[in-house]
C-alpha positions, 0 to 999 in steps of 0.5 A, spaced: 530 507 512 529 502 506 527 496 510 521 501 513 519 503 506 518 495 504 514 494 511 509 499 509 508 496 502 508 489 505 502 492 510 499 495 504 499 489 500 496 485 506 491 490 508 489 490 500 488 482 500 484 482 507 479 486 503 480 482 497 481 488 493 485 487 486 490 491 484 486 493 478 480 495 483 485 499 487 488 503 481 481 505 479 480 508 485 486 512 485 485 513 478 491 510 475 492 503 472 493 497 475 500 497 473 502 503 476 498 501 482 503 494 482 509 499 481 507 503 487 506 496 492 512 493 489 517 499 490 518 500 483 515 507 483 515 512 489 509 512 494 508 519 496 504 521 502 498 523 499 497 517 495 498 513 502 493 517 505 488 515 499 490 508 499 489 508 507 482 511 506 480 506 500 482 500 505 479 503 511 485 503 515 488 508 520 494 511 516 498 510 523 498 503 522 502 503 516 508 506 521 508 501 526 514 497 525 514 490 529 514 484 525 511 484 519 511 477 515 514 477 508 511 474 502 
């Protein structure tokens, strides 16, 4: 289970980088600080499903894409 959560967070980061969005931008769109967003993306705080939905909307990706567990390149 932990591996899947790590993969979801990696996919979020990859999608954010592809859009060239900063963590500060994401935090502002989610009404949280850059540090709080960093903690979400890096597993230092819990990622709730409603937050994941909002992240998918901001990144303009289908939330289902986060749950396709194929080879995910690790940074």
